[in-house]
C-alpha positions as CSV (number, residue, x, y, z in Angstrom):
1,M,0.0,-0.1,0.2
2,Q,1.5,3.3,-0.9
3,I,0.2,6.9,0.2
4,V,1.1,9.6,-2.0
5,F,1.0,13.1,1.3
6,S,0.5,16.3,-0.1
7,D,0.2,18.6,2.7
8,E,1.3,22.1,1.8
9,P,2.8,23.9,4.5
10,G,3.3,20.5,5.9
11,R,0.6,20.5,9.2
12,L,1.1,16.6,8.9
13,T,3.8,14.9,11.7
14,P,6.0,12.4,11.0
15,E,4.1,10.9,13.9
16,M,0.2,10.9,11.6
17,Q,1.7,9.8,8.4
18,R,3.8,6.8,9.9
19,L,-0.1,6.2,11.9
20,M,-1.8,7.2,8.3
21,E,0.2,4.3,5.8
22,Q,-0.2,1.5,9.3
23,A,-4.2,2.0,9.0
24,A,-4.1,1.6,5.6
25,E,-1.7,-0.7,5.4
26,E,-4.3,-2.3,8.1
27,A,-7.4,-1.8,6.5
28,F,-6.5,-2.9,3.5
29,R,-5.3,-5.9,4.7
30,T,-8.3,-7.1,6.7
31,E,-10.7,-6.4,4.4
32,F,-8.9,-8.0,1.4
33,D,-7.2,-10.8,3.0
34,K,-9.9,-13.4,2.8
35,E,-10.4,-12.6,-0.7
36,A,-8.4,-14.8,-3.2
37,G,-4.7,-14.3,-4.1
38,I,-5.1,-10.5,-2.8
39,E,-1.9,-11.5,-0.7
40,S,0.0,-11.6,-4.1
41,L,-1.0,-9.0,-5.2
42,E,1.7,-7.4,-8.0
43,N,0.5,-4.0,-7.9
44,D,1.2,-1.5,-5.5
45,P,-2.1,0.1,-4.6
46,E,-2.2,3.5,-3.9
47,I,-4.2,6.1,-1.9
48,G,-3.7,9.7,-2.2
49,V,-4.0,12.4,0.9
50,T,-4.6,15.7,0.5
51,V,-4.7,18.2,3.5
52,V,-6.4,21.6,3.1
53,D,-7.8,24.4,4.9
54,D,-11.5,26.2,5.4
55,N,-11.5,27.0,2.1
56,T,-10.5,23.9,-0.3
57,I,-12.6,21.6,1.9
58,R,-15.7,24.1,1.1
59,E,-15.2,24.7,-2.3
60,L,-14.8,21.3,-2.9
61,N,-18.2,19.8,-0.8
62,R,-19.5,22.9,-2.9
63,D,-18.8,21.3,-6.2
64,Y,-18.5,17.7,-5.7
65,R,-21.7,17.0,-3.6
66,G,-23.4,20.6,-3.9
67,N,-23.2,21.4,0.2
68,D,-21.9,24.7,0.7
69,S,-19.8,24.1,4.0
70,V,-16.6,22.9,5.7
71,T,-16.6,19.2,6.3
72,D,-14.3,17.3,8.6
73,V,-13.0,14.8,4.7
74,L,-14.5,14.1,1.9
75,S,-13.4,10.8,-0.2
76,F,-13.2,10.6,-3.6
77,P,-13.3,6.5,-4.5
78,Q,-12.3,5.9,-7.7
79,F,-14.6,2.7,-8.4
80,E,-18.3,1.4,-7.5
81,G,-18.0,-0.3,-5.1
82,H,-16.3,-3.6,-3.1
83,A,-16.2,-5.8,-6.0
84,D,-15.3,-3.8,-9.2
85,L,-12.3,-2.4,-6.7
86,L,-11.2,-6.2,-5.7
87,A,-11.5,-7.1,-9.7
88,D,-8.9,-4.3,-10.3
89,L,-6.8,-5.0,-7.8
90,M,-6.5,-8.8,-9.0
91,N,-5.6,-7.2,-12.2
92,D,-1.8,-7.4,-12.1
93,E,-1.6,-5.2,-15.2
94,A,-1.2,-2.0,-13.2
95,S,-1.0,-0.5,-10.0
96,T,-4.6,0.6,-8.3
97,L,-5.6,4.0,-7.5
98,I,-8.3,3.3,-5.2
99,G,-9.2,7.5,-4.3
100,D,-8.5,10.4,-2.4
101,V,-8.8,11.5,1.3
102,V,-9.4,15.4,1.5
103,I,-9.1,16.5,5.3
104,C,-9.8,19.7,6.5
105,F,-7.2,20.6,8.6
106,E,-8.5,23.3,10.8
107,Q,-12.0,21.1,11.1
108,A,-10.2,18.4,12.5
109,E,-8.2,21.2,15.2
110,R,-11.8,22.0,16.3
111,Q,-13.1,18.1,16.3
112,A,-10.4,17.6,18.6
113,E,-10.8,19.9,20.9
114,E,-14.6,19.4,21.0
115,Y,-14.2,15.2,21.3
116,G,-11.3,15.9,23.8
117,T,-9.2,13.2,20.7
118,G,-6.2,15.1,20.7
119,M,-4.9,15.8,16.9
120,T,-3.5,13.2,16.0
121,R,-6.6,10.6,16.5
122,E,-8.8,13.0,15.0
123,M,-6.7,13.4,11.7
124,L,-6.5,8.7,11.9
125,Y,-10.2,8.8,12.3
126,L,-10.7,10.6,9.8
127,F,-8.6,8.9,7.1
128,V,-10.2,5.8,8.4
129,H,-13.6,6.5,8.0
130,S,-12.4,8.1,4.1
131,V,-10.7,5.3,3.4
132,M,-13.9,3.1,4.5
133,H,-16.2,4.8,2.1
134,L,-13.3,4.3,-0.9
135,F,-13.7,0.9,0.4
136,G,-17.4,1.4,-0.5
137,Y,-18.6,1.5,2.8
138,D,-21.5,3.6,3.7
139,H,-23.3,4.8,6.6
140,M,-26.6,6.3,5.3
141,E,-28.6,3.3,6.9
142,E,-28.0,2.4,10.8
143,D,-26.9,-0.8,9.7
144,E,-24.3,0.5,7.5
145,K,-23.3,3.5,10.0
146,A,-22.6,0.2,12.3
147,V,-20.3,-2.2,10.4
148,M,-18.4,1.2,9.2
149,R,-17.9,2.3,12.7
150,A,-17.1,-1.1,14.4
151,R,-14.4,-1.6,11.1
152,E,-13.2,2.6,11.7
153,E,-12.5,1.1,14.9
154,E,-11.0,-2.3,14.2
155,V,-8.3,-0.7,12.2
156,L,-7.8,1.7,14.6
157,A,-7.4,-0.3,17.7
158,A,-5.2,-2.5,15.7
159,I,-2.6,0.3,15.3
160,G,-2.6,1.5,18.9
161,V,-4.7,4.7,18.3
162,S,-7.4,4.5,20.9
163,R,-10.1,7.6,21.4
164,G,-7.8,9.7,24.1
165,K,-4.7,9.4,21.6
């Protein structure tokens, strides 16, 4: 799994980047390890992570979702869902861009303070939440939300990031 970071002016700490890489590996491994042959991928799946400010996320939210407001994270999956992503992953001809994650640093700061989670935990939660969307999860229905939340917490716990960290 490869993570490509875009963060001007460099607000992500090395620890945040390292933990995001670990989280992506853990999420990917546990999501696809039960799929036949996934452990022997020839290509290196990739996720893009961009950290932006309030104005930029508001513009993206307006342009892509029709919501003219600041949000914490946006996900831009490259596939329609789990099955389409898996089919592409099994294609040995090219590396797979799973999708892009855009996190609003300022909103994450506000939420970290509001929830008392700390900035590292908040950034990791938003990243993992977005990765789950890239894998095809959603939270529009309560049952879907419960499954998605459980997967998020499972990944975070596996890399040692708790609610208070």
